Structure formats: structure tokens, C-alpha cells
VEXFI-863082 format. One line per 8 residues: number of its first residue (from 0); their letters; for each residue z, x, y of N, C-alpha, C, O. Coordinates in pm, 1 decimal, padded with zeros to 6 digits. Layout:
NUM	a	Z,X,Y,Z,X,Y,Z,X,Y,Z,X,Y  ... .
//
This chain:
0	minrynrs	-02832.9,-01423.1,-01088.8,-02876.7,-01288.1,-01063.0,-02756.4,-01193.7,-01079.6,-02648.4,-01218.6,-01026.1  -02777.3,-01087.7,-01153.2,-02673.2,-00986.9,-01171.8,-02727.6,-00852.5,-01124.8,-02838.3,-00812.5,-01160.6  -02647.9,-00784.3,-01044.4,-02681.6,-00648.8,-01000.6,-02593.6,-00551.0,-01076.5,-02474.8,-00576.6,-01096.2  -02650.7,-00439.2,-01119.3,-02575.1,-00337.2,-01192.8,-02589.9,-00202.3,-01123.2,-02698.5,-00162.6,-01080.9  -02477.4,-00134.1,-01113.3,-02472.4,-00001.6,-01050.3,-02400.8,00093.0,-01146.5,-02293.9,00060.1,-01197.8  -02458.5,00209.0,-01170.8,-02399.1,00308.7,-01260.9,-02394.0,00442.5,-01190.0,-02488.3,00480.3,-01120.5  -02285.7,00513.1,-01207.0,-02268.0,00642.3,-01138.7,-02175.5,00729.9,-01221.0,-02078.7,00680.8,-01279.0  -02204.4,00858.5,-01226.4,-02114.6,00958.8,-01285.1,-02057.1,01041.2,-01171.2,-02122.8,01063.0,-01069.5 .
8	fackcptt	-01933.4,01086.7,-01189.4,-01869.4,01169.1,-01087.0,-01754.3,01246.3,-01150.2,-01710.9,01215.4,-01261.2  -01705.9,01345.9,-01079.3,-01592.0,01425.2,-01126.3,-01473.0,01401.7,-01034.1,-01488.7,01381.7,-00913.6  -01354.5,01404.5,-01092.9,-01230.0,01394.1,-01017.3,-01127.1,01482.4,-01087.0,-01124.2,01490.9,-01209.8  -01043.5,01547.6,-01008.0,-00945.1,01640.3,-01062.5,-00829.5,01565.9,-01128.2,-00774.9,01471.4,-01071.2  -00792.4,01609.4,-01248.8,-00677.1,01554.1,-01318.9,-00549.5,01601.3,-01249.2,-00533.6,01721.4,-01227.5  -00457.8,01510.3,-01213.5,-00335.9,01551.8,-01145.8,-00239.8,01631.1,-01234.5,-00151.8,01700.7,-01183.9  -00256.2,01621.0,-01365.7,-00167.4,01693.1,-01457.0,-00214.7,01835.1,-01482.2,-00136.4,01929.7,-01473.4  -00343.9,01850.3,-01513.9,-00397.0,01982.5,-01551.0,-00472.2,02052.0,-01438.2,-00490.6,02173.6,-01441.4 .
16	gqpiiyhi	-00515.3,01976.1,-01339.5,-00594.6,02033.0,-01231.2,-00740.9,02053.0,-01267.5,-00819.8,02098.6,-01184.7  -00777.5,02019.4,-01389.8,-00915.4,02035.6,-01435.1,-01000.8,01915.7,-01393.0,-00951.1,01803.2,-01386.5  -01129.1,01939.8,-01364.5,-01216.6,01826.5,-01331.8,-01248.9,01745.1,-01457.2,-01271.1,01800.7,-01564.8  -01251.2,01615.7,-01441.8,-01286.4,01523.6,-01549.9,-01409.2,01445.3,-01503.9,-01415.5,01398.6,-01390.2  -01505.8,01431.7,-01593.3,-01627.5,01356.9,-01563.0,-01605.7,01210.0,-01599.5,-01571.3,01177.1,-01713.0  -01626.3,01123.4,-01501.9,-01611.7,00979.2,-01518.3,-01749.4,00913.7,-01509.5,-01841.5,00965.7,-01446.5  -01760.4,00798.9,-01574.2,-01881.7,00716.1,-01567.4,-01835.6,00576.1,-01531.2,-01752.7,00516.9,-01600.2  -01890.3,00523.7,-01421.8,-01853.7,00388.3,-01381.0,-01977.2,00299.1,-01386.2,-02086.6,00339.0,-01346.2 .
24	aiatsgkm	-01957.1,00178.4,-01436.1,-02060.1,00075.4,-01435.4,-02001.7,-00044.0,-01360.8,-01893.2,-00092.2,-01393.4  -02074.5,-00090.5,-01261.1,-02030.8,-00203.9,-01180.6,-02136.9,-00313.5,-01192.4,-02256.2,-00287.2,-01177.9  -02092.9,-00434.8,-01218.6,-02182.6,-00549.9,-01222.4,-02132.8,-00653.2,-01122.2,-02012.7,-00678.2,-01111.6  -02226.6,-00712.8,-01048.7,-02191.6,-00817.5,-00953.9,-02281.7,-00938.2,-00976.5,-02396.5,-00924.3,-01018.6  -02229.9,-01053.6,-00949.0,-02306.6,-01176.8,-00961.7,-02367.0,-01210.4,-00825.7,-02310.5,-01288.2,-00748.9  -02481.0,-01151.7,-00797.6,-02551.6,-01179.9,-00673.2,-02507.4,-01098.6,-00553.5,-02582.0,-01088.6,-00456.1  -02389.3,-01040.5,-00557.2,-02340.5,-00961.3,-00443.8,-02403.3,-00822.1,-00447.7,-02409.7,-00758.4,-00552.9  -02449.1,-00776.5,-00332.6,-02505.3,-00642.6,-00323.2,-02396.9,-00544.3,-00279.2,-02319.2,-00574.1,-00188.5 .
32	iyvehint	-02391.5,-00429.0,-00342.1,-02302.5,-00321.1,-00298.8,-02391.8,-00207.9,-00250.2,-02479.0,-00162.0,-00323.9  -02371.4,-00163.3,-00129.4,-02450.7,-00052.0,-00078.2,-02417.8,00074.9,-00155.2,-02301.2,00105.5,-00179.9  -02521.1,00147.8,-00192.6,-02503.6,00274.6,-00264.2,-02416.5,00369.4,-00182.2,-02336.4,00444.5,-00237.9  -02431.8,00366.0,-00052.0,-02352.1,00451.6,00035.5,-02203.3,00418.1,00024.7,-02119.5,00507.7,00033.9  -02169.5,00290.4,00005.3,-02029.3,00251.1,-00010.6,-01973.4,00303.4,-00142.6,-01858.8,00348.0,-00149.0  -02054.7,00297.6,-00247.5,-02011.9,00352.2,-00376.6,-01986.8,00502.6,-00363.2,-01882.7,00552.9,-00405.4  -02082.3,00572.9,-00304.7,-02069.9,00718.3,-00290.1,-01951.3,00757.7,-00202.6,-01883.2,00856.1,-00231.5  -01925.9,00681.8,-00095.9,-01812.1,00711.9,-00008.4,-01679.8,00687.9,-00080.4,-01588.9,00770.4,-00071.8 .
40	aiallesa	-01668.0,00575.5,-00151.4,-01544.3,00545.8,-00224.5,-01513.6,00655.2,-00326.4,-01397.9,00693.8,-00343.6  -01616.9,00705.0,-00393.5,-01598.7,00811.4,-00492.0,-01565.2,00943.7,-00423.2,-01480.4,01018.9,-00471.2  -01630.9,00971.9,-00312.1,-01607.0,01097.9,-00241.2,-01463.4,01108.5,-00189.5,-01410.9,01218.9,-00174.5  -01400.4,00995.5,-00162.5,-01263.0,00996.2,-00111.4,-01158.5,01022.1,-00219.6,-01041.7,01046.1,-00188.7  -01199.8,01017.4,-00346.0,-01107.3,01045.6,-00456.0,-01084.9,01196.2,-00466.1,-01181.3,01272.3,-00474.5  -00960.8,01239.5,-00465.4,-00931.8,01382.3,-00477.8,-00870.7,01413.5,-00613.3,-00922.1,01497.0,-00687.7  -00762.0,01347.0,-00644.7,-00691.2,01370.1,-00769.8,-00613.9,01244.1,-00804.3,-00530.2,01198.5,-00726.3  -00641.7,01187.9,-00920.8,-00573.8,01064.3,-00961.3,-00589.3,01046.3,-01111.4,-00678.7,01103.6,-01173.7 .
48	yheqiadi	-00500.4,00965.4,-01168.3,-00511.5,00929.9,-01309.1,-00620.1,00823.8,-01326.3,-00652.8,00750.1,-01233.4  -00673.6,00818.5,-01445.4,-00784.6,00729.7,-01478.8,-00758.5,00585.7,-01432.1,-00841.6,00526.1,-01363.7  -00644.3,00531.6,-01469.2,-00612.5,00393.2,-01435.5,-00600.1,00373.0,-01284.3,-00635.5,00267.0,-01232.5  -00550.1,00473.8,-01214.2,-00541.3,00466.0,-01068.1,-00680.5,00464.5,-01005.7,-00706.3,00389.6,-00911.5  -00770.0,00547.6,-01059.1,-00908.2,00550.4,-01009.4,-00972.3,00413.3,-01027.2,-01038.8,00363.2,-00936.5  -00952.3,00352.7,-01144.3,-01008.3,00219.6,-01170.6,-00956.4,00118.8,-01068.5,-01033.8,00038.9,-01016.0  -00826.7,00121.6,-01040.0,-00767.9,00029.0,-00943.2,-00823.3,00051.5,-00802.8,-00856.3,-00044.1,-00732.6  -00833.2,00176.9,-00762.5,-00882.6,00211.9,-00628.8,-01026.7,00165.3,-00610.4,-01059.3,00099.7,-00511.4 .
56	lhaklggq	-01113.0,00199.8,-00706.5,-01254.5,00164.8,-00693.1,-01276.1,00013.6,-00700.0,-01363.5,-00039.6,-00631.5  -01198.1,-00054.9,-00781.4,-01213.6,-00200.3,-00787.2,-01169.4,-00264.5,-00655.4,-01233.9,-00357.5,-00607.0  -01061.0,-00215.7,-00598.3,-01014.0,-00270.1,-00470.3,-01117.1,-00248.9,-00359.5,-01133.4,-00334.3,-00272.4  -01186.7,-00135.1,-00362.8,-01283.4,-00103.5,-00256.9,-01420.2,-00167.3,-00278.6,-01487.4,-00204.6,-00182.4  -01461.9,-00180.0,-00405.1,-01599.8,-00220.4,-00431.8,-01614.1,-00357.1,-00497.7,-01720.1,-00418.9,-00488.1  -01509.4,-00405.6,-00564.4,-01516.0,-00535.6,-00630.2,-01605.0,-00535.5,-00752.9,-01633.2,-00430.8,-00811.1  -01648.4,-00654.1,-00791.1,-01734.3,-00670.5,-00907.0,-01658.9,-00653.1,-01038.3,-01536.2,-00642.4,-01040.1  -01733.2,-00650.6,-01146.3,-01677.7,-00622.0,-01278.1,-01706.0,-00474.9,-01306.4,-01821.5,-00432.4,-01308.0 .
64	qtltathd	-01600.9,-00398.3,-01328.4,-01616.2,-00253.8,-01342.7,-01565.7,-00204.4,-01477.0,-01463.3,-00249.9,-01528.0  -01640.7,-00109.4,-01533.4,-01598.6,-00038.1,-01653.2,-01600.2,00109.7,-01619.3,-01703.5,00164.3,-01580.5  -01485.3,00174.5,-01634.2,-01471.5,00317.3,-01605.2,-01439.0,00388.8,-01735.5,-01345.1,00351.1,-01805.7  -01516.6,00492.3,-01768.1,-01500.1,00565.4,-01893.1,-01491.8,00714.5,-01866.0,-01563.4,00767.0,-01780.8  -01403.5,00783.3,-01939.6,-01392.7,00929.2,-01933.1,-01319.2,00978.0,-02056.9,-01249.2,00901.4,-02123.1  -01335.8,01105.4,-02087.3,-01264.1,01165.3,-02199.3,-01162.7,01264.4,-02144.4,-01197.7,01356.8,-02070.9  -01035.7,01243.9,-02181.3,-00926.0,01328.8,-02138.2,-00866.4,01395.9,-02261.4,-00813.5,01327.9,-02349.3  -00874.3,01527.1,-02268.7,-00816.9,01601.3,-02381.4,-00855.2,01540.1,-02515.7,-00771.2,01526.3,-02604.5 .
72	gvmittqr	-00982.1,01503.5,-02530.1,-01032.5,01450.1,-02655.7,-01011.6,01301.1,-02675.4,-01056.3,01246.1,-02776.1  -00944.4,01233.6,-02581.6,-00920.7,01089.7,-02592.9,-01012.1,01016.6,-02494.5,-01002.9,01036.9,-02373.4  -01100.6,00931.1,-02547.5,-01186.1,00852.9,-02459.5,-01107.1,00732.9,-02408.0,-01048.9,00656.9,-02485.4  -01106.4,00717.8,-02276.4,-01036.2,00606.6,-02211.9,-01139.4,00518.8,-02143.0,-01227.1,00568.2,-02072.2  -01128.4,00389.7,-02164.0,-01214.3,00291.9,-02097.0,-01124.5,00187.7,-02031.6,-01038.2,00128.7,-02096.7  -01145.8,00165.9,-01902.5,-01072.3,00061.5,-01831.4,-01172.0,-00037.9,-01778.1,-01284.2,-00002.0,-01742.3  -01131.0,-00162.7,-01772.8,-01214.2,-00267.3,-01716.5,-01134.1,-00341.2,-01609.5,-01015.8,-00370.8,-01626.3  -01202.6,-00369.7,-01499.6,-01142.5,-00441.1,-01388.6,-01238.8,-00548.3,-01341.3,-01359.9,-00526.8,-01338.5 .
80	gel	-01185.0,-00664.1,-01304.0,-01262.5,-00767.9,-01237.8,-01346.7,-00854.1,-01328.9,-01357.6,-00831.4,-01449.4  -01405.6,-00954.2,-01266.1,-01492.8,-01049.7,-01333.0,-01618.7,-01070.8,-01250.7,-01621.1,-01044.7,-01130.4  -01722.3,-01117.9,-01316.4,-01846.8,-01149.1,-01243.8,-01826.4,-01271.2,-01159.3,-01918.5,-01314.5,-01090.1 .
//
């Protein structure tokens, strides 16, 4: 059994101060993640670089995560964890 969670959110870029829209996809092998935990982990993000956000969310939520966003025309995708 695989559970999948997808969420979009904004976080301020520490360099430019502009909001960046991120898309996260989390997959777990049988483990349930409460939607409230996902929303709280995201709400606690104020300003961080893409790779830092990926590390923070993976540490808090686990699973296999793919985080995608476009920064100044460059699409960045990070992956953390395994099923």
C-alpha cells in the first residue's frame, strides 16, 4: 500500500524576499501522515532556500519526497527519502 500526499505552498526567498511557489509530493509505504502535520510543518517555514526546505520537511514528515519550484526561471527539483 502506498499513500500519496501533494501540496502547494509559498515560502519567501531569503535572497530576494519574494514569495516562491513550491509543490511537494510525499509518498509513504503504508505509513499515514496526518494532513494537519503537513500543514503545520509548512506553516512553520518562513524563509529558506529550496534545499533547506526539502531537508526540513523530510526530517519532520519522512517518506519519499519530491519538492519542485522555479527560481528566477530555473526549475529546481529535490528528492529526499525512500519508500
